[in-house]
N, C-alpha and C positions, 0 to 999 in steps of 0.2 A: 504495499498498500504506501511506503515512501517515498516507492520510484517514479508512480503514478503522480504522488503527489506535489514530486520535484520537477515531474515533467510538466504537469501540471501548471505547476509556475514560474517554468525554462517557453512555454508558450506564451500565454498571456505575457511572459515578456519580450521576450520577441518580437508578438501582435500591434506590442505602442511603442517598439521602439522608434523615434523621430527616423530614423534612418540617415542624419544631418550627414556633409564635409564631415571627417576628422580631426580639422583644424575649427568648425564648431560646437564639438566635442570636451567631454569634460573627460582631466589626465583616468587613463583606467580605467573606461567606459564599456564594457565582456560584452555588446553585440557581436561585432563580427565571429568573435570564440566562441560569443553560445550560441553561434545560425553554420557556422561551422562545428560542431557537438549536435548542433540539435537533430542537423541533414546524416550525421554518422549514425544519430538513436533513430530517423525514423527510414533511414537505408534498414538496418540491422531487425526492425518490428514489422518492415515490408518482406527479409526476407521470411522471419519467422510463419508470417501468414502464407503466401506464399509454400510455403513447404508443407503445414501443416493441412492448407486447399491439397493438392497432391498426393496425400497421406490419402485422402476419404475420396 
């Protein structure tokens, strides 16, 4: 459940990220890193769904 909660919080952040140019973002803004990590997570989940669908 904690993983789902963290993923939901991450997705909320990504949906509200203003996507400003780097020079307008505050120092340490996590947007790019979070987008990269979430994309990897989404691909992983999609792979698992494909595997489950193929097994049935």
